[in-house]
N, C-alpha and C positions, 0 to 999 in steps of 0.2 A: 692336725696338731698332735704331736707325739707324746702323750701323757700316759698312754696305756688304758686298758679298760674300753668297754664298748660305747661309754658315753663321751668320749673324746671327740670334739667337734671337728667336722671338715670345714676348712676355710679356704676360699678362693683368694688369689692375690689380687685384691682390689684396694681401693683406697680404704684405710681404716683397719687393714688386717692385723696390724701390729697391736691394735687395741684388744684383741682376743687374748686373754690371759688366763688359761687354764692352769690350775695347780699341777705342779709336777708330782706332788706327794711325797717328795724327798724328806726323809726324817733325819736331816743333818743340817744344822744352821749354816755350814760352809757350802752346801750344796745348792744347786739351782732351785729356786722355789716356783719358777714358772716353766711350763713345758716349751720346748722348741717346736718348730714346724719342720716337717720332714717331707722331702719329694724324692721317694724311692723309685725314681723312673726305670731303674733296672728290673723292677718287678714285672713290668709289661711283657717281658720275655717268657715268663712262667705262668701268667694268668694267676698270679699270686693273690691270695685272699686280702693281703694288705694293700693291694694296688687299687687305686681309685678308678671308678668308671670313666673319669674324665682324662685319665692318663692314657695316651695313645702311643703306639709304636713309632709312629712319625716323630714324636717328640724325642724318644730314644735315638732315633736316627739323626736328628738335628744336633743332639748332644754329641754323638759319635763323630759327626762331621767336623766339630769344632775342637775336639780333644787332641792335644799334642803331647806325646810322650816325652818327658824330659830327656835331653841328650844323654845324660849320664846313665840312663837305665837301659837295660837289655831290650832289644827289639821285640822279643818274644812276649814282653808284657803288654804290648798294644792290644791283644786280644782280651787280656784281663781288664784293662782300662775301658774297653768298649762295652763290657758285659756287667760292670760293677758300679756305675756312677750312682751316688746318692747326695742330694743337696740338702743342706741344713740351714735354716734361717732362724735366728733367735733375736727377740726384742730384748731391751735392757733387763738383765736379771734372769734371763731364761737360758736353759741349756739341757743337755742330756744328763740324766742321772748316772752315777757310777754303775758300770757294767763291764762285762767281759764278752766280747764276740765269740760266737762258736765256730767261725771259720778258722782254718789254720794258715791263712795268708797274711802277710804284712799289709797294713793299711797306711795310705798316704792322705793326709788331710791338707788341703790347699785353702788357705783363707783368702776369700774373693773381696770381702769388704768388712769394715769393723774390727773389733778387737775381741779375742776369745781367750779365756784362760782355760788351760787343760790341767787337770790333776790326774796323775798316773801313779799306779802302784803295782807291786807283785802281788800274786795271790798268795793266800796263807799256805803253810805247808799242809799237804794232803796226805791222809793215810790210806786212801783208796786211789787206784790209778785212773778212774774216769772222772769226767768233769760235768758232762751233760749240760743242764742248764742251771747250774748251782749259783751262777753269778748274773741272774737277770737284772734288768734295771732297777737300782736302788736296794738290792737285798744286802749289800755290804753295810749300810746304814743300820741295819737291824740286829747285827751280831752282838754278842755278849760285851765285846770290846769295841770301841770306835774304830772305823777305818782310818788308817794313817797312810795316806799317799806318800811315796818317796820323792816324787817329782812334781814340780809346779812350773809349768811353761806357759808364757804369754805369746800368742801368735797375732801379728798385725797384717794388714793387707799385703798379699804377695808373698807371705812366708808360709812354709809347710812343715809338718811334722810327720815322722814315720812312727807308727805304733805297731810294735811286734805282736804276734798272737800271744795269748796267755797274760796280757797286761790288763788290769782293771783300769778304765779310764772314765773321766767325766769332763763336761764342758761347761762354761759359763760365759755369756756376753758380759763383758766388763766395761762397755762404753759408758761414759758419764752422761750423756744427754738422752732423753727420752726420744723415741722415734728413730734412733740409730739402730740399724740391723747389722748383726754379725752373720755374714754369710759365708758358707764353705762348701766345698765339694770333696767327697772322699772316693777313693778307688782302692781296691785290693790288687796286689800282684803276687806272682809266684817266683820270679827269678831276681835275686837269689832266693832260694827256698829257706825259710826262717827255721833254723835248727840249733 
């Protein structure tokens, strides 16, 4: 479960996994109050500390075998799609806190099931040219003035959203019924390069 901190539980996808509801810690009433589940299968390539010992390279290979690059995209993005898959699963009321990714590639999020609300916004004007990790999960909720996203987008099954680098973004499962999972997969890609 993607809530941050070392006390976040690891949950296998067995019956009842949606009942695990760790607080997201978001300090904004509009933000998701429950943490989503994250399967960062891309991390097995790097022996990443965030990777679970139960995640295997064979799982990534299986994902790679089933990924199809959209026809409108440059064929050079297939390598990006093969190395960047991340799966997100959210119970009702769960989602990722507002944050800005540190990579400089555009992200495509494809909604596999359920309904997810995205709030997106520009970062505030910067006096220094560096960004580092100043927009980690939820930090925008703690500023002197409340975060005001400029865009509010709802994705349903089969729809996709492109998020350029430098955008603060947040997600929330807005399904009406308990037990409905909002599932999505994200990929980063380089062509065309966001500039």
